[in-house]
C-alpha positions as CSV (number, residue, x, y, z in Angstrom):
1,M,-42.5,-40.1,218.1
2,L,-42.9,-42.6,215.3
3,N,-39.6,-44.2,216.5
4,K,-41.0,-44.6,220.1
5,Y,-44.4,-46.2,219.2
6,A,-43.2,-48.2,216.2
7,R,-40.4,-49.8,218.2
8,A,-42.8,-50.8,221.0
9,F,-45.2,-52.4,218.6
10,F,-42.7,-54.2,216.5
11,T,-40.7,-55.4,219.5
12,R,-43.8,-57.3,220.7
13,V,-44.4,-58.7,217.2
14,L,-40.8,-59.8,216.7
15,T,-40.1,-61.2,220.1
16,P,-41.1,-64.8,219.1
17,F,-38.9,-64.6,216.0
18,A,-36.0,-63.4,218.1
19,A,-36.5,-66.2,220.5
20,F,-36.5,-68.7,217.6
21,L,-33.2,-67.4,216.3
22,L,-31.6,-67.7,219.8
23,R,-32.7,-71.3,220.1
24,R,-31.0,-72.0,216.7
25,G,-27.8,-70.5,218.1
26,V,-27.8,-67.3,216.0
27,S,-26.0,-64.4,217.7
28,P,-27.4,-60.8,217.8
29,D,-24.2,-59.5,216.0
30,A,-24.8,-61.9,213.1
31,V,-28.3,-60.6,212.7
32,T,-27.0,-57.0,212.7
33,L,-24.4,-57.8,210.0
34,V,-26.8,-59.8,207.8
35,G,-29.5,-57.2,208.1
36,T,-27.2,-54.4,207.1
37,A,-25.9,-56.4,204.1
38,G,-29.5,-57.1,203.0
39,V,-30.4,-53.4,203.2
40,M,-27.3,-52.4,201.2
41,A,-28.0,-55.0,198.6
42,G,-31.6,-53.9,198.2
43,A,-30.6,-50.2,197.9
44,L,-27.5,-50.4,195.7
45,V,-28.7,-53.2,193.4
46,F,-32.3,-52.1,192.7
47,F,-32.5,-48.4,193.3
48,P,-29.8,-47.3,190.8
49,R,-31.7,-49.2,188.1
50,G,-35.0,-47.5,189.1
51,E,-36.5,-50.7,190.5
52,F,-37.9,-49.0,193.5
53,F,-40.7,-51.4,194.3
54,W,-38.5,-54.5,194.5
55,G,-35.7,-52.6,196.2
56,T,-38.1,-51.5,198.9
57,I,-39.4,-55.0,199.4
58,V,-35.9,-56.3,199.9
59,I,-34.9,-53.5,202.3
60,T,-38.1,-53.9,204.3
61,L,-37.4,-57.6,204.8
62,F,-34.0,-56.8,206.3
63,V,-34.5,-53.4,208.0
64,F,-36.3,-55.1,210.9
65,S,-33.0,-56.7,211.9
66,D,-32.4,-53.4,213.7
67,L,-35.2,-54.4,216.1
68,V,-34.5,-58.2,216.2
69,D,-30.9,-58.0,217.2
70,G,-31.6,-55.8,220.2
71,N,-34.5,-58.0,221.2
72,M,-32.3,-61.1,221.0
73,A,-29.6,-59.4,223.1
74,R,-32.1,-58.5,225.9
75,Q,-33.6,-62.0,225.9
76,A,-30.2,-63.6,226.1
77,G,-29.0,-61.1,228.6
78,V,-25.9,-60.2,226.5
79,S,-26.6,-56.5,225.9
80,S,-23.2,-54.8,225.7
81,R,-21.5,-51.6,224.7
82,W,-20.0,-53.4,221.7
83,G,-23.4,-54.5,220.5
84,A,-24.8,-50.9,220.8
85,F,-21.8,-49.5,219.0
86,L,-22.0,-52.1,216.1
87,D,-25.7,-51.6,215.7
88,S,-25.5,-47.8,215.6
89,T,-22.5,-47.8,213.3
90,L,-24.1,-50.2,210.8
91,D,-27.4,-48.2,210.9
92,R,-25.4,-45.2,209.5
93,V,-24.0,-47.5,206.7
94,A,-27.5,-48.8,205.8
95,D,-28.9,-45.2,205.7
96,G,-26.1,-44.1,203.5
97,A,-26.7,-47.0,201.1
98,I,-30.4,-46.1,200.8
99,F,-30.0,-42.4,199.9
100,G,-26.9,-43.2,197.9
101,G,-29.0,-45.6,195.8
102,F,-31.5,-42.7,195.2
103,A,-28.6,-40.4,194.3
104,L,-27.2,-42.9,191.8
105,W,-30.5,-43.2,190.1
106,Y,-31.0,-39.5,189.6
107,A,-27.3,-39.1,188.6
108,G,-27.9,-41.8,185.9
109,N,-31.0,-42.9,184.2
110,G,-33.2,-40.7,186.5
111,D,-31.4,-37.7,184.9
112,N,-32.2,-35.1,187.5
113,D,-29.2,-33.2,189.0
114,V,-31.4,-31.4,191.5
115,L,-32.9,-34.5,193.0
116,C,-29.5,-36.1,193.0
117,A,-28.2,-33.2,195.1
118,V,-31.3,-33.5,197.4
119,S,-30.6,-37.3,197.9
120,I,-27.0,-36.5,198.8
121,F,-28.2,-33.8,201.2
122,C,-30.6,-36.4,202.8
123,L,-27.7,-38.8,203.2
124,A,-25.3,-36.2,204.7
125,S,-27.9,-34.5,206.9
126,G,-29.1,-37.8,208.3
127,Q,-25.5,-38.7,209.4
128,V,-25.0,-35.3,211.0
129,V,-28.3,-35.4,212.8
130,S,-27.3,-38.6,214.4
131,Y,-23.8,-37.3,215.2
132,T,-25.1,-34.1,216.9
133,K,-27.0,-36.2,219.5
134,A,-24.1,-38.7,220.0
135,R,-21.5,-35.9,220.3
136,G,-23.6,-33.9,222.7
137,E,-24.2,-36.9,224.9
138,S,-20.4,-37.8,224.8
139,I,-19.6,-34.4,226.4
140,G,-22.1,-34.9,229.2
141,L,-25.2,-33.1,227.9
142,P,-28.6,-34.8,227.8
143,V,-29.6,-33.4,224.3
144,A,-33.2,-33.5,225.5
145,V,-34.8,-33.2,222.1
146,N,-35.6,-35.7,219.3
147,G,-36.5,-33.2,216.6
148,L,-39.0,-33.2,213.8
149,I,-37.6,-36.2,211.8
150,E,-35.5,-39.0,213.3
151,R,-34.2,-42.1,211.6
152,A,-37.4,-44.0,211.7
153,E,-39.3,-41.1,210.1
154,R,-36.6,-40.7,207.4
155,L,-36.8,-44.4,206.5
156,V,-40.6,-44.7,206.6
157,I,-41.2,-41.6,204.5
158,S,-38.5,-42.4,201.9
159,L,-39.2,-46.1,201.6
160,V,-43.0,-45.9,201.5
161,A,-42.7,-43.3,198.7
162,A,-40.1,-45.3,196.9
163,G,-42.2,-48.5,197.0
164,L,-45.3,-46.6,195.7
165,A,-43.2,-44.9,193.1
166,G,-42.0,-48.3,191.9
167,L,-45.6,-49.1,191.0
168,H,-45.2,-46.8,188.0
169,A,-43.3,-49.7,186.4
170,F,-46.5,-51.8,186.7
171,G,-48.5,-49.2,184.8
172,V,-49.8,-47.0,187.6
173,P,-49.6,-43.5,186.2
174,G,-48.4,-40.3,187.9
175,I,-47.3,-42.1,191.1
176,D,-43.6,-41.7,190.5
177,I,-43.8,-38.1,191.7
178,L,-44.1,-39.4,195.3
179,L,-40.4,-40.1,195.6
180,P,-39.2,-36.6,194.8
181,I,-41.8,-35.2,197.2
182,A,-40.6,-37.5,199.9
183,L,-37.0,-36.6,199.4
184,W,-37.7,-32.9,199.7
185,I,-39.7,-33.6,202.9
186,V,-36.9,-35.6,204.4
187,A,-34.3,-32.9,203.4
188,V,-36.2,-30.1,204.9
189,G,-37.2,-32.1,208.0
190,S,-33.6,-33.2,208.6
191,L,-32.4,-29.6,208.3
192,V,-35.0,-28.5,210.9
193,T,-34.1,-31.4,213.2
194,L,-30.4,-30.5,212.9
195,G,-31.2,-26.9,213.9
196,Q,-33.3,-28.1,216.8
197,R,-30.5,-30.3,218.1
198,V,-27.8,-27.6,217.7
199,V,-29.9,-25.0,219.5
200,T,-30.6,-27.5,222.3
201,V,-26.9,-28.4,222.7
202,R,-26.0,-24.7,222.8
203,R,-28.6,-24.0,225.5
204,E,-27.6,-27.1,227.6
205,S,-23.9,-26.2,227.2
206,A,-24.5,-22.7,228.4
207,E,-26.6,-23.9,231.4
208,A,-24.0,-26.5,232.3
209,E,-21.2,-24.0,232.2
210,A,-23.2,-21.5,234.3
211,E,-23.9,-24.2,236.9
212,A,-20.2,-25.2,236.9
213,A,-19.2,-21.5,237.4
214,A,-21.7,-21.1,240.2
215,G,-20.4,-24.2,241.9
216,A,-16.8,-23.1,241.6
217,G,-17.8,-19.7,243.0
218,A,-19.6,-21.3,245.9
219,A,-16.7,-23.6,246.6
220,G,-14.3,-20.6,246.5
221,A,-16.4,-18.6,248.9
222,G,-16.6,-21.6,251.2
223,A,-12.9,-22.0,251.2
224,A,-12.4,-18.3,251.9
225,E,-14.7,-18.4,254.8
226,T,-13.0,-21.5,256.2
227,G,-9.6,-19.8,255.8
228,A,-10.9,-16.6,257.5
229,A,-12.3,-18.6,260.3
230,G,-9.0,-20.5,260.7
231,T,-7.0,-17.2,260.7
232,G,-9.3,-15.7,263.3
233,A,-8.9,-18.8,265.5
234,A,-5.1,-18.7,265.2
235,G,-5.1,-15.0,266.1
236,T,-7.2,-15.6,269.1
237,G,-5.0,-18.5,270.2
238,A,-1.9,-16.3,269.8
239,A,-3.4,-13.5,271.8
240,D,-4.3,-15.9,274.6
241,A,-0.8,-17.3,274.5
242,R,0.8,-13.8,274.8
243,S,-1.6,-12.9,277.6
244,Q,-0.7,-16.1,279.4
245,G,2.9,-15.4,278.8
246,G,2.7,-11.9,280.4
247,E,1.1,-13.4,283.5
248,S,3.7,-16.0,284.0
249,P,6.5,-15.4,286.5
């Protein structure tokens, strides 16, 4: 839901900027690559050192490239399968860098093995959640469910919490607890979303196979009826021929 309405809003806001980049000869693919590199730098340079506020600022500046590149492609009329593939693939890379940065912090100076494991689970489950939908669609199923937490929700929850937790370094007390809470929310929400998509794919797969079986049965019955009709017609013709043969001199 957040993904739907947020994209609509930011698409309108970022359209002039996308048009500006096109006039300067910048390609959508270049924006995708630069955006991903910026997100990775913000996550893997700042987060492992516990500098969550500045890391979040850097990531936020670059994460909107995910909307800008698509906007540019539509304006330029160059939307393609390659562009969609590149964008989706690098989204997974950026997500992995963000939660990998959290995991590195908790494995190091953050000194919390449980939260390190939760961060790794968020990283892995986010990848699998995306894969279930892509894989379901690749075998011809609609996967008509988004689930509790999609990519947009994962990013907003974790980055907002990380940015606020980073204020602890500026003397704001007790606020650093927000990031662990956010990671647990994302972990549980991703698990629920994964379950929703798996159940949906199982149901749609069973329905598709039942429809295919019913269609095959109907086709077989039609073929049998056609064959029976043909046999009956042939038998009638043979009888007529015999009858006519008996009447001939």
